[in-house]
Every structure is written in C-alpha cells, then in structure tokens.
C-alpha positions as CSV (number, residue, x, y, z in Angstrom):
1,M,11.7,131.9,0.4
2,Q,11.9,128.6,2.2
3,V,15.3,127.1,3.0
4,N,15.1,123.3,3.3
5,Y,17.7,121.4,5.2
6,A,18.2,118.0,6.8
7,N,21.1,118.5,9.3
8,D,22.9,121.8,9.1
9,T,20.8,124.1,11.3
10,R,23.5,126.7,11.6
11,G,24.0,126.9,7.9
12,A,20.2,127.1,7.2
13,E,19.7,129.9,9.8
14,A,22.6,131.8,8.3
15,T,21.1,131.6,4.8
16,V,17.7,132.7,6.2
17,D,19.4,135.7,7.9
18,T,21.2,136.7,4.7
19,I,17.9,136.6,2.8
20,R,16.1,138.7,5.4
21,S,19.0,141.2,5.6
22,K,18.5,141.9,1.9
23,G,14.8,142.5,2.3
24,G,13.4,139.1,1.6
25,T,11.1,136.8,3.5
26,S,12.5,133.5,4.5
27,V,12.1,130.6,6.9
28,A,14.0,127.4,7.5
29,A,12.2,124.1,7.2
30,K,13.9,120.9,8.5
31,F,13.0,117.7,6.7
32,S,14.8,115.1,4.6
33,V,13.8,115.2,0.9
34,I,14.9,111.6,0.5
35,D,12.4,110.5,3.1
36,Q,8.9,110.4,1.5
37,E,7.1,110.4,4.8
38,Q,8.7,113.8,5.7
39,I,7.9,115.6,2.5
40,Q,4.2,116.3,2.9
41,P,4.4,117.5,6.5
42,G,7.4,119.6,5.5
43,L,5.6,121.2,2.7
44,D,2.5,121.8,4.9
45,A,4.7,123.7,7.4
46,I,6.1,125.8,4.5
47,R,2.6,126.7,3.3
48,D,1.6,127.7,6.8
49,A,4.7,129.9,7.2
50,V,5.0,131.6,3.8
51,G,2.1,130.5,1.6
52,S,1.9,128.3,-1.5
53,V,4.9,126.7,-3.0
54,D,5.5,128.1,-6.5
55,L,9.1,127.0,-7.2
56,I,11.3,124.0,-6.3
57,V,15.1,124.2,-6.6
58,N,16.5,120.7,-6.3
59,N,19.9,121.2,-4.8
60,A,20.0,118.6,-2.0
61,T,22.9,116.2,-2.0
62,G,24.7,113.7,0.2
63,P,28.2,112.2,0.2
64,Q,29.7,111.9,-3.2
65,P,32.3,109.2,-3.0
66,E,34.8,108.6,-5.8
67,M,36.0,105.0,-6.2
68,P,37.3,102.7,-8.9
69,L,34.6,100.8,-10.9
70,M,35.3,97.5,-9.2
71,E,34.7,99.0,-5.8
72,Q,31.3,100.5,-6.9
73,S,28.1,98.7,-6.1
74,W,24.4,99.2,-6.9
75,R,24.0,100.7,-3.5
76,T,26.5,103.5,-4.3
77,Y,24.4,104.3,-7.4
78,L,21.1,104.2,-5.5
79,D,22.6,106.6,-2.9
80,Q,23.0,109.2,-5.7
81,L,19.7,108.5,-7.4
82,E,17.8,109.1,-4.1
83,F,18.9,112.7,-4.1
84,F,18.9,113.5,-7.8
85,V,15.9,111.5,-9.1
86,K,13.8,110.1,-6.2
87,A,13.6,113.3,-4.1
88,P,12.8,115.7,-7.1
89,L,10.1,113.2,-8.2
90,E,8.4,113.0,-4.9
91,L,8.6,116.7,-4.2
92,L,7.0,117.5,-7.6
93,Q,4.3,114.9,-7.1
94,A,3.5,116.5,-3.7
95,V,2.9,120.0,-5.2
96,L,1.7,119.0,-8.7
97,P,-2.1,118.9,-8.1
98,D,-2.0,122.5,-6.8
99,W,0.2,123.6,-9.6
100,R,-2.0,122.0,-12.2
101,A,-5.1,123.7,-10.7
102,R,-3.3,127.1,-10.8
103,K,-1.6,126.5,-14.2
104,T,1.8,127.6,-12.8
105,G,4.9,126.3,-11.2
106,R,8.7,126.1,-11.7
107,V,11.2,123.4,-11.2
108,I,14.9,124.1,-11.4
109,N,17.2,121.1,-11.0
110,I,20.8,121.5,-10.1
111,G,22.7,119.1,-12.4
112,S,26.4,118.9,-13.1
113,E,28.9,119.1,-16.0
114,I,30.0,115.6,-15.0
115,A,26.9,114.1,-16.6
116,E,28.5,115.0,-19.9
117,L,32.2,114.9,-19.1
118,G,32.0,111.5,-17.3
119,N,34.8,111.8,-14.7
120,P,36.5,108.5,-14.0
121,N,35.8,106.8,-10.7
122,F,32.5,108.7,-10.5
123,G,30.0,106.6,-12.4
124,N,27.6,106.6,-9.5
125,Y,27.4,110.4,-9.4
126,A,27.6,110.9,-13.2
127,S,24.8,108.5,-14.0
128,A,22.5,110.0,-11.4
129,K,23.1,113.6,-12.7
130,G,22.6,112.3,-16.3
131,A,19.3,110.8,-15.2
132,M,18.3,114.1,-13.7
133,L,19.0,115.9,-17.1
134,S,16.8,113.4,-19.0
135,M,14.1,113.6,-16.4
136,T,14.1,117.4,-16.7
137,R,13.5,117.2,-20.4
138,S,10.7,114.6,-20.1
139,W,8.9,116.5,-17.3
140,A,9.2,119.8,-19.3
141,K,7.5,118.3,-22.4
142,E,4.7,116.8,-20.3
143,L,4.0,119.8,-18.1
144,A,4.5,122.7,-20.6
145,P,0.9,122.7,-21.7
146,E,-0.1,123.3,-18.1
147,G,2.1,126.4,-17.6
148,I,4.7,124.6,-15.6
149,T,8.4,124.9,-16.6
150,V,11.2,122.6,-15.8
151,N,14.9,123.5,-16.4
152,L,18.3,122.5,-15.2
153,V,21.4,124.4,-14.2
154,A,24.7,122.5,-14.7
155,P,27.5,123.9,-12.7
156,G,31.2,123.1,-13.0
157,W,33.5,122.9,-10.0
158,I,32.5,125.7,-7.7
159,P,34.9,125.6,-4.7
160,V,33.2,125.9,-1.4
161,E,34.1,124.9,2.2
162,R,34.1,121.2,1.6
163,H,36.7,121.6,-1.1
164,A,39.3,123.1,1.3
165,G,42.6,121.3,1.0
166,S,42.0,120.1,-2.6
167,P,45.4,119.1,-4.1
168,Q,47.0,121.8,-6.2
169,E,47.6,119.4,-9.0
170,R,43.8,118.7,-9.2
171,I,43.1,122.4,-9.2
172,D,45.7,123.0,-12.0
173,W,44.3,120.1,-14.0
174,Y,40.8,121.5,-13.8
175,L,41.7,125.1,-14.7
176,D,43.9,124.0,-17.6
177,R,40.7,122.6,-19.1
178,T,38.5,125.6,-18.4
179,P,38.4,128.1,-21.2
180,A,37.6,131.0,-18.8
181,G,40.8,130.1,-16.8
182,H,39.3,130.5,-13.4
183,F,36.8,129.0,-11.0
184,G,33.2,130.3,-10.7
185,V,31.7,131.3,-7.4
186,P,28.4,130.3,-5.8
187,E,26.8,133.5,-6.9
188,D,27.2,132.5,-10.5
189,I,24.9,129.6,-10.0
190,A,22.5,131.6,-7.9
191,H,22.2,134.2,-10.7
192,A,21.3,131.5,-13.2
193,V,18.7,130.0,-10.9
194,V,17.2,133.5,-10.3
195,Y,16.9,134.1,-14.0
196,L,15.2,130.8,-14.7
197,A,12.8,131.5,-11.8
198,S,11.9,134.9,-13.1
199,E,9.2,136.1,-15.4
200,K,11.9,136.8,-18.0
201,A,12.3,133.0,-18.4
202,K,8.6,132.1,-18.6
203,F,9.0,130.8,-22.2
204,I,12.0,128.6,-21.4
205,T,11.6,125.0,-20.5
206,G,13.4,121.7,-20.9
207,Q,16.8,123.4,-21.1
208,K,20.2,122.9,-19.5
209,L,22.1,126.0,-18.7
210,A,25.8,125.2,-18.2
211,V,27.6,127.5,-15.8
212,N,31.2,126.2,-16.0
213,G,33.4,128.8,-17.8
214,G,33.0,126.9,-21.1
215,R,34.3,123.5,-20.0
216,T,31.6,121.6,-21.9
217,L,32.6,123.3,-25.1
218,L,35.8,121.1,-25.1
C-alpha cells in the first residue's frame, strides 16, 4: 500500500509503520496531487516500489475555511475543487490506460455528508463535495463495462487531532442531530473503504456509502 502525502512526513511514516506492523507492505510517496506535474513522476515511483497501481483512494484535502457567503470568492471555491475534483480526475487519467488494458481498477472517493446537508457558511466545501459525488456516478457508468468500479464513502464528523478544542455547544448540536448518539472513529471510515476495495464489492459501483450514524436519514 502506498501512502501519498504532500507535507506531513512524520504522519506518513507513522502510517507506513502501522501498516507494516500488521503484516502489510507499504511505502510513503511525497508528491502533491493538486500539482499535475508531480503526479506522473509520483506514480512512477510507486510502481517501482510496490508494483502496479490498482486502487486510488481520494482523501487528500487542504484548509477548509468556513465563512459567510459575502466573504466567499470564486477562489475559495476553486481551492476546494482542486482537491475534490481536479486531483481525482488527473490521478485517474494517469492510470486509466493501464487499467483499461488490464480490465481492472478501483476508485474510492472520500466525500462528505455536507454535500447533502449543506452546512451554512460552507458553500465552498459543500459544492466541491457535491461535485465529487456527481463525478463518481458519471465515472462509474462510463467505466463499468471495462471492469473498473468507482464509489464514494461519505463520512460525518469524525473527530481527529485538528478538531481538538471544538466548542462544546458545537459538539452537542451535532450529536443531538445524530441518531446513533455518538461520534464515529477513523476506523469506521477505513472499514468502509476496505470493503469497497475488496472482492466482495466487485459488483458495486456508482454508490455513496454514508458513514455518519444515520444523520442523512433526517
């Protein structure tokens, strides 16, 4: 398994170590997925290290600023689209000739419940995640005859390090609207991705799997 990263060397190496400790094979590859010139050399290095690319999990992101509508600009929208539309497109285009020749390949996009719930002050992020969902479905229909599946996992709020210090009122507001009554953990998302990447999901494509404790039922 290849772990792509742009800046966090320590975090990438820790992830690689965890995978190896559990018996897996992993390497870290440093390149920015939003820089098209870095993608092909990065993928070439991955092939040299671990072999052909068979699966892409699009989980890269940058800053996610929340701001009132009148403070938003086209640039704030483009910043999100670069990670959630541009990067997945250019990564897929880089591997697609090989996948088509081999009649195999998996794309798993990491979306968000916000694409459906439309949080206020977050139109930049919500619109890009919505575009990612529509893109997933379009790609799935086009590529299914060639043995390539494309799906999306849509998490809810999964607290991680960057959420430390979140106001208690925000936490309470979120949980009050979560049927499960508690937050998920990163492993919940990982399990969904592993399933969609497995042979058990070979006949599933174009789907959105919501992992959010039932929030999008409301």
